[in-house]
TORKOL-4160 file (C-alpha; in steps of 0.2 Angstrom, whole numbers, padded with zeros to 4 digits, m for minus):
45
<pt num="1" X="m0014" Y="0257" Z="m0432"/>
<pt num="2" X="m0008" Y="0275" Z="m0430"/>
<pt num="3" X="m0016" Y="0276" Z="m0414"/>
<pt num="4" X="m0010" Y="0262" Z="m0407"/>
<pt num="5" X="0005" Y="0267" Z="m0410"/>
<pt num="6" X="0001" Y="0284" Z="m0403"/>
<pt num="7" X="m0003" Y="0275" Z="m0388"/>
<pt num="8" X="0010" Y="0263" Z="m0387"/>
<pt num="9" X="0022" Y="0280" Z="m0386"/>
<pt num="10" X="0013" Y="0288" Z="m0372"/>
<pt num="11" X="0013" Y="0274" Z="m0363"/>
<pt num="12" X="0032" Y="0272" Z="m0364"/>
<pt num="13" X="0034" Y="0288" Z="m0359"/>
<pt num="14" X="0024" Y="0286" Z="m0343"/>
<pt num="15" X="0033" Y="0272" Z="m0340"/>
<pt num="16" X="0049" Y="0283" Z="m0343"/>
<pt num="17" X="0043" Y="0297" Z="m0331"/>
<pt num="18" X="0039" Y="0285" Z="m0317"/>
<pt num="19" X="0057" Y="0277" Z="m0317"/>
<pt num="20" X="0065" Y="0294" Z="m0317"/>
<pt num="21" X="0051" Y="0298" Z="m0302"/>
<pt num="22" X="0057" Y="0283" Z="m0293"/>
<pt num="23" X="0077" Y="0286" Z="m0295"/>
<pt num="24" X="0074" Y="0304" Z="m0287"/>
<pt num="25" X="0065" Y="0296" Z="m0272"/>
<pt num="26" X="0079" Y="0283" Z="m0270"/>
<pt num="27" X="0094" Y="0296" Z="m0273"/>
<pt num="28" X="0085" Y="0308" Z="m0261"/>
<pt num="29" X="0082" Y="0295" Z="m0248"/>
<pt num="30" X="0102" Y="0290" Z="m0251"/>
<pt num="31" X="0107" Y="0306" Z="m0249"/>
<pt num="32" X="0096" Y="0311" Z="m0235"/>
<pt num="33" X="0104" Y="0297" Z="m0225"/>
<pt num="34" X="0120" Y="0299" Z="m0231"/>
<pt num="35" X="0119" Y="0317" Z="m0224"/>
<pt num="36" X="0112" Y="0312" Z="m0207"/>
<pt num="37" X="0128" Y="0299" Z="m0205"/>
<pt num="38" X="0138" Y="0315" Z="m0210"/>
<pt num="39" X="0130" Y="0325" Z="m0197"/>
<pt num="40" X="0132" Y="0313" Z="m0184"/>
<pt num="41" X="0151" Y="0310" Z="m0187"/>
<pt num="42" X="0161" Y="0320" Z="m0178"/>
<pt num="43" X="0168" Y="0334" Z="m0187"/>
<pt num="44" X="0187" Y="0330" Z="m0186"/>
<pt num="45" X="0189" Y="0319" Z="m0201"/>
């Protein structure tokens, strides 16, 4: 019983880590595209 609980917790931790990683990747992509757009824009705005 205790082992199963522990297993479930570790799986949840892994899932949380995965989602955090995905969030990081998406924010990085968004930031990159934003900086690209800003660099393309003329500096007078």
